[in-house]
N, C-alpha and C positions, 0 to 999 in steps of 0.2 A: 596490630595483632588481630586476627579474625576470631570472632566468637563462634560457639558451636553451630548456631543457626546459619551463619555465613559460610562456614566450612561445608555444611551439608548442601547449601545452595551452589557452592562452587563445584562440588562433586556432581551435582545434577546438570549444571549448565556447561561444564567442561569435562565430560566423562573420558575424553581421549587425551586430556592434558592441555587442550586448547579449546577456545570457544569457536565453534563453526557457525558463522552467521550468514544466513541467506539474504542476499541483496538483489532486489528486483529492479532491473533496468526498465521494465515495462511501465513503471510510473516515474516519469522524469522529474516530478516534483520532489521525490524522495531520494532518487539516486541517478547519477549521470556518469558517463564514461568521459574522462578528461581527453579532449581532442588531441592534445600534444603527447601525453604519456600513455593513454589508454587505461589508466588506473581508475578504479571506482572512486567517486566522491559524492558529496551530498549529505543531507541531514541524517539519513539512516547509516551511512558509513561513519560519520562523526560519532554517532551514538554507539555504534559497535566498538569503535576504538576506545571511547571513553569507558565503556563497560569492561573491556579487557584490562585497561589501566587500573580500574577500581579493584578488580579481582586478581590482579598480578599474574595473569596468564596470557599467552599469545592469542591473537585473533586470526582466524582463517576466514576470509571473505569468499563465500560460495555464490557466484553470480548466476542470475537467470534473466531471460528476456521476457518473462511473463509470470504474473502471479499464479496462474493455474499450474505452471511448472514447479513453482516453489511448493505448492500444496502436494502435488504428485510426488515430489522428492522426499516427502515425509515418510512414505512407505519404505524407502531404502535407508532411512535414518541418516540422510545426507547432511542434516544441519541440526543445531541445538537451539538456536534462537532465530526468529524470522521477523521481518517487518511486513505486515499484511493488514488488509482491511478486515475489521471484525465482521463476521457473517455466521449465521447459524449453521450452515453446512460445514464450514471450517472449524467452528467451535466444538463440534462433535469429537474432534481429534486434537485440537490445539487449545491451550489455555492462554487467554489474552489478558494483558494489562488494560487499564483504561486508555482511551485514545490520546495520542499526542498531537496529531494534526487532523483537521476535518477538511475534506475536499469535496467539491461539488461534482456530481455526475450529471452530465447533460448531453445534448445532441449537436452534431454538425450536419448541415443540409446545404443544398445549393441555394444561391441567392434567390432564384425564381420559385423555390419550393412553396407549395401552399401550406406547409407546416410552419406555424408561427409560435405556438406555445406548447408546453409540456403535455397538455391534455389532448393535443391533436394527434399524437403518435400511436396510441393504442387503438388502431382501426384496421379492419380487414383490408388486405392488399399492401399495407406498408411493410417494407423489408428493411430491417435495421442490422447493420454490421456491428459485431462486438467481439472483443478478444475472448477466446474460450477460457473459462475459469476465472476471469477477472471479477472483481467485486460487483461491478455493474452488470455483468452477465448473470451472476447468481441472483442479484436483486431483480433484474428485469424478467428473469425466468419465472419468478414468483408473481411479479406485478402485472405483466402484460398478458392479456387474455385473447387478443385479436391479431395484433401485429406479429410478424414472423422475425425471429432472430436468426441471423446468418453468422455463424461463428468462424473465426480465423485463429491461427496459432498465437498471434500476439495482438495487443491493442493497437500498436502502430500499423500493423498489417490490416487491421479492420478498417481504418480510415482510407488506406490505399485501395482496398477492395471495394469500399463504398463508391469511390470515385471511378475506378476502372470498370466496375460492373453496373454503374448507374443505379445503385440502390437508392432508397428514399432517404436514408440517414445512416450515420454511425454514432454509436454511444461511447462515451469515455469521460475522462477527467477534463474539467474545464480548461486548465492552463495549457496543456499540449494541444487541445482542439483549437484554442484561440491562436496559438503560434502557427498551427497548420493553416488556418484560414488567412492569417496575415501574409503567409508566404505563397498562397495559392489563390489566384483571383477566382471570383464566382462562387465563393463559399461564405457561409455565415454560421455563427454559433447561437443556439437558442438561449434567450434569457430565462432565468429560473433554473431549477434543478429537479430531477426526478428522485434523487436521494442525496443525503449527506453521507459521504463515505468516511467512516471513522478509522483512521490508520493507527495501529497499535503494535506493540511488541508481543510476540507469542513464543511459547515453548511447548513441546509435545506434552500431552496429558500425563498425569501422575508424576510430575516433577514439582511437588508442592512447595518445597523450600526455594527452588529456583524461581518459581512464579512469584512468590512473596518478595524475593529480592528484586526482580524486574519491576514489580508494581511500585515499590519504594523508589527505585532508580528513576523510573520515567516521571514520577511526580516531582522529584527533585530537579530533573532536567527541564521540566516545564516551568516550575516556580522560580528557578534561578536565572532564566533567560537563555540558557544554553541552546534550546531548540530554536528560539527566535533568531539568535545570532547565526546559527548554522544554516537556517533557511536563507538568511540575507546573504551570507557568504557564497552560497550556491546559486544566487540569482532568483530565488523563489520567495522573496520577501512578502509577496501578496498572499501566500498560503496562510490559512488561519490556524493558529496554535490552539489546541483544545484547552478548556479551562482546567486549572490545577485543582486537585482535591486538597483538603486540609492535610498538612503534614504533621507528624509522620503517619503513614498508613499502618505499618506494623501489624499486618494480619498474618503473622507467622504461624505455621502449623505447630501443634503441640508436640 
């Protein structure tokens, strides 16, 4: 039986009678499309389904091919819960839990490129492809003062554009960049990172009980090993699970 606080959380997280969860295929560490069935899978999908089981309501997975599109869809109230990287721009409209996965943002370049370390990139004349609205786009927009960012609709498209247009680099998440370099000769991924991308659950602002429930939920999922096992099942076992906070969090509104 649900207590009063949990009932209020359910009302905020599932105002339509189901939890509409945004799933971002643009970050393959967190979500992938099953090649046989076409269905979404991955750690964010597993968390969404577990959340719906806990609250005893159906889940509706609303899929996107880029994080920027997830954020834009907030204007149309297209989702109730999302899996996104924490960023100050997004935090103006979304309330986030603590992170559950920490991912490295880095660059891919050609093998013969003179760029060898993170500090080499912010120089006049360097053109870096990036997916519009991705966490690393938002971060690099603030951090780079000399290099030029060239934006594409998706993060995967940014890597393709870097290659096709012979730009100096593409920015992105380390794991998919490594996979791309392994499948395409003449490319290498830079050691080190320009930022640690903290992936979290989020819900639109002013859903205080919903946020409190998500905060407790994600801490339990970290400490119980649920997230570790979900990453391993989806072939992303090298992703770093964020440290769990002491449980219970229990920062419920009055």
